[in-house]
N, C-alpha and C positions, 0 to 999 in steps of 0.2 A: 522355614524361612531360610533363604540363602544368606551366607556371610556378607555378601555385598549389600544386601538389603538392611542388614543389622548395623552397618558402619555409620550411617547418618545418625541413627538413634544413639549409638555408643558415643559418638562425638558430642551430641547434645548433652548426654549425661556427664561426660568428662568436663565439658565447658561449664555446666551448672555447678559442679563440685569445685572447680577451680575458682569460681567467683565467691564461694563460701569462705567464711573465716576458718583459720586452722583449728584442728581439734583442741579441746580443752586441755589445760595443763593438769598434771597430776596433783593430788593432795598428798602431803607428806604426813604419814603416820609414823610416829616414833614410839617404840616399845621400850620402857625403862623399868628398872627395879624400884619399888617404892622405898622411900626414905633415903636411898643412896643416889638415885637418879642415874645409875649405871645403864647404858644401853644394853638391851638383851637380844642377842642373835638367836636364830633358830626358834622363832615364835610364829606359829601359823594362825592366820586369821582366815576364816572360811565363811563365805556368804551363804544365805539360805538357798541359793541355787548352785552351791558347791564350787564356786570359784575360789581358788586357794592362793594366798599370798604369804610368803615367808620372809621374816625380817633378816637383813644381811648383817655383816659384822658391826655396823654402826647402829643396829637395832631399828633400821629404817625400812619402811614399805612405801613404794610409790603407787598409790591407788589411782587408777585411771580408767575404770570401767565406764564407758559412755552411757550405759543403761542405768547406772546407779549413782553417778557423780551428781552431787547436789541434793540427793535424796536421803532421808533418814533410813538407816538400815541396821541390821543386826549382824554381828560377826561372832561366830563361835571362836573361842580362844583355846588353842592347844599348844602346850609347851611343857615337855618333861622338865620337872624341877621348878616350874613357875605356874602360878594360877591367878585367876580372879575369883571373887566370891560367887557362889552359886545363887541364882535367883530362886523364887518360890517354886518353880517347876524343876529345880535341880540343874538348870542349864547354866553353863559357865561361858560368859561372853560379854560383849560390850555393844552398846547402841551408839552409833556415830552418824554424823552427817558430813561426809567428805565434800569439801569445797575446793575448787581449783586454786592452787597456790597457798593453801592454808596449812599450818602445822597443827596436828592433833597429837597429844601425848596420851599414851595408855600406860597406866602403872600396873605392874604385876607383883604379887607376893612370891618371894622365893621360898620353896619348900625343901629343896635339897640343901645340904651343908655346903657342898662345892658350888662355886660361882662360875657361871659360864663366861669365858673370855671371848671366844669366837673361833672361827674356822681358820686352820693353818694352811690347808691345801685346797686345790680344786679351783674351778672357774667361778667367776661372778661373786667373789667375796664381798664386793661393794656394788653389786649390780643395781640394787634398788636406789642406793645413794647416787649412782651415776645417772640414773634416769632423772634425778632431781638436780643434776649439775655438780655433784660432789661425790668423791674427791676427784680432782682433775689429773692427778699424777699417778694414779694406780695403773699398773701394767699387767696384762694377762700372760700366763706362762704357756698356754696351749694345752695344759693338763686339766682334766675334769675330775679325776678321782685317783686316790693313792691309798694303798693298804699298809698298815703296820710299820711304824718307824723304828729305826735304829739310830742312835746318836753317839758321837764321841768327839772329844777335843783332840785335834791332831795338828801339830805344827802351827799353833796359834789361831786355828779356825775351828768352828763347830761344824762337823760333818753330819749330814742327814742322809739316810738311805731308807728307801721304801720298797715294798714288794710290788705285786702286780699293779700296773698303772693304766688308767683309762684315758683315752684320747677322744677328741670330738669327731675325728674324721671317720671312725669305724668302731663297731662294738669290740673288736679285738684290738688291744693296745700293746703295751710294753710288758713283757713277761720275764725279763732278766734284770729287774730292779731299776730304779732311777735314783739319782742322788743330787745333792746341792750342798752349798756351804753358806754360812752366815758368820757374823761376829760371834764370839763366845757367849756374850750376853746380848742377844739381838732385840729384845723388846724395847719399844719406845717408852713404855710406861707399864707399871704392874697392874693396870686396869684397862678396861676396854674404852674405845674400840681397838681391837687387835689389828695391828698393821705390821706385817712381817714380810720383808722382801727376801725371797730365796734365790740364790744364784745357782741355777741348775747347770749340771754338766750337759752340754749340748753337742750336736753334730755340726758339720760344716755349714748347714743352713740355719743354725741357731735354734734348732728344735731339740727339746729334751730327748735324751737317748738312754739306752740301757747301760748299766755300769758293771754287769757281771755276765758277759756273753760266754757262758761255760758250755763245754761239749755235752752232748746228750739231749734227748728229746724232752720237751715239757718245760714248765717254768723253773726258774732259779730263785730260791728264797734265801736271802742273806741274813745271817744271824750272828750274834756274839761279836759284834764289831768292837775292836779295841786298838789302842795305840801303845806299842810296846818297844822299849829300847833294846838294841842288840848289845853285844859285849863292848862295842866301841862307843855306845851311847846314842847311836843313830836311831830315831824313832821309825817304826814300821806300822802302817795301818793294815790290820789283819781282820779276817772274818772266817766263820764256818758257813757253809751253804749246803742246802739240800736240793736235789732234783726231784721234781714231782711228776707223777703220771695220774691219769684219771682214775677215780674221781678226785681224791686228794691224798694220794699215797706216795710217800717218800721211797725212792729206790736207791738213792746214793747220798752219802755225806762226805764232803771234802773240805779241805782248808784252802784259803786263797790269800794273796797278798796284793796290796794296792800298788799299781804302777804309777809313780808320781809324774811321769812324763805323759803317759797316755790317759791318765785319770780313769782307769778301769781296774777291777779286780782280776787277777790272773791266778789260775789254778796252781796250787803248790803240790798237793798230793791228795789221794783218796783215802779216807779213813774207813769207810764201810760201803759195801755194795750188797743189796738184798739178794739172797739166794736161799735155796732149801737148807743149806748148811748154816747160813747166818740170816735168819728171818727178821731179827730185830737189831737195831744199831746199838753199839756200845755207848757208854757215856761220852758226850761230845762237848767241847767248849762253846756252847751256844746260849741263847737267851740274852739277858741284859747284864753285862759284866760290870763289876765295881771293884775298885782297889781297896785293899785292907792290909794293915800292918798288925802282925801278931804281937804277943807279949815280948818276944825277943827282938822285935824291930824288923823282922823279915817281911818283905813286901809280897803280897799275894794278889792274884786276880781271881775273883769269885764269879762263877757263871751260874745264872739261875733265871727262872721265870715262873713265879716271882722269887722264891727263896733259893739260895745256893744249892746246887746239886753236884758241883765239881769245882776244884780249885787247882791252880798251878802257879809256880813262881812267876812273878810279873816281869818276865823277860821274853824276848822274841824267840830265843833258842828253846826255852822250856815250853812255850806255847805249842810249838810244832813237834814236840817229843811226847808221845802218848805215855811213855814210862814216867814222865814227870807229873802226870795228871793224878789227882787224888779225888776219889768219889766221896761225896757228902750225902747225908740223908736229910732231906728237908722236912720241916714240920708239916704234917699231913692236913691239919685243920686248926682252926682257931675258935674261940668262944666269942659269940657276938654280945653286944651290950645287953641284949634281952635274954641271954642265956642259951641262945640257939647255937648249933654247930655250923660253922662256916668253912666250906672247903675251897681253898684258892684254886684258880685255874691258870690265869696269866697275870703278869704284873711285873713290877720292878721295885728295887729298894735303893736307899741312899742314906748317907750320913747327913743329918740336918744340924748345922751349926747353932741355930737358935734353940732347938730342943736339946742339943748335945746328946742325941740318941739316934739310933737307926730308925728310919720310918719306911713304910710301904703303903702303896695303893695297889690293890689287886682286884681282879674280876672274880666274882664268885662263880663256881661251877653249879649250874642248874639252880639259880636263884629265883626269887619271885619279887615282882610280877614278871620280869623278863628273865628267861633262862640264862642268857649271857649278856645282861645289861645292868647288873647290880655291882657297884664298886664299893670297896671297904678300905678303911684306914686303920693301921695298927703301928705299934712301936716295939722296939727291943733294945737291950743294952749291947747286944752283939749282932753282927749280920747273920749269924747262923741261928739266932734265936736264943731262948724261947720268945716267941712273939705273944704279946699280951692281948687284952680284950680288943676286939675289932668293932668299929663304928661304921655303919653304912653312911657314905657321903654322897652317893649319886645313884639314882634309880631311873628306870625307863619303863613306861607302861607296856610297850610292845615293840622294842627295838634292841639291837645288839650294840654293845660298846666294849670291844675287846682289845687285848694287848696294850693296856695302859703303860705309859712310859713317864717316869718322873723326870723333871727338868730342874735339877738342883742349881744349875748355872743361871737360871732365870731369877733366882731369889736375890733381891738386893741385900747388901751387907747389913747384918744386924736386924734383918726382917723376919717376922714369923710366917711369911708366905711360903707356900709349897705349890708348885705348878705341876700339872700332869696333863698328858694328852692321851687320846685313844682313837680307835677306828669306829666311826659311827656308820652302821650298815644295817640294811634290812635282812641280810643273810642270817640264818639260824633263828629268826623270830617267826611269829605265827602269821605269815603272809601280810605284813603291814604294807600300806601304800608308801612307796619310796618318797622320801623328802626331797623335793627338787633342789639341785645343786649341792646339798649337804651329804646326800647318801654316798657311802664308800669314800669318806674323807676323814681327815684328822681334825679333832676339835680339842681346844685347850681349855682347862679349868684351873681355878685357883682355890686352894684351901687357906684359911687363916688359922694357924695352929693355936692361937689364943682364943678361939671360939669355944665357949663353954660347952657346946654340944660334943666336942671332942674329948672332954675331961675323962670319960670312962676309959679311953685308950691311953691316957696319960696318968693313970692313977697309981702307978708304982714306979 
């Protein structure tokens, strides 16, 4: 049939549809934690014909499938750290009848010690809520994914720096880091829904841009970010960075300093370049630094991931002088609460005022069930250890959660809370299906250090 012959039929179809009422409104399904009523982000509901819905930062799902709206139906429930009771066939799910405009609440039992606050980065943090008309003031950044955060307080602001960054317009995004600032204590409240506005460093068009445009091929990964005073007392924002070539091989380590006018890192000097004579880098001031005063009152900066591997006097001049760096030997493993040996891979440490001890959250190397998705908590009297019994606080069935970063500045004064984030990604797991919107982004969790489940880590 010719196109001209189809036009009258097409017009009739369009006219018929125009006369019909608009599509049905969505049903609001909200996922909450039992007893507390906390909204739970990152919960997947899956229909028997495999349509997937994932709760947003407010724990909301806008269900609007025209073929199932108004019908009784079964949803499989999948959520690392949360669950519903299994039925007689061992299936974990809920039976619901979604009705347009109706609110249905689904309660889940939390199985992890850590409580999920929500997603810090990426697009659609409130996408499901927006379909329902809330919230009205949320603004998108244009970024859909960000890897591994570095944080530091500098000149009265909290600076955020991430690694490789994914954009919506093309699979290849920004590979020389992205950055933003917030208030030093940016959380609206110490409980969800998590609502954090990041003020990104942007180009002339207002689009987030790279913050470490360093010479050399391949991505630039910024590490060891710190704010250090010089001899005159002027603070300088500094970092170490590595240049990467395929597949994931570092071929250069250098130091860089933040240009306060241009809002970018600029190269200071190269510390190491890979060659036959120097195949491995020397100790570098990288990882997540923390400040520490020794018994004599001398101020040091400790660098580690998670435990300190290097220290230098906490001055801008000492940081750039390799002769002032002192190598430390980190603790290789910890004993878990069940007597198992736990080897740390990545993480960070901080002094917690409520515990009056040093605390850590770290990712286990080759843990179970996920090789790089099991996180543990431990304490010590000194930042260099020894670190005591470790307690697992977060687990994933088959997903990665690496490079956890503590946010001690998020803890309200006099509070037992401890916040940490990490990168949630399908990478290095056993071929999981990527979670829409959440994959390759930062997710924030909260520990309550008065939780009895953490007592084994606090027993001395």
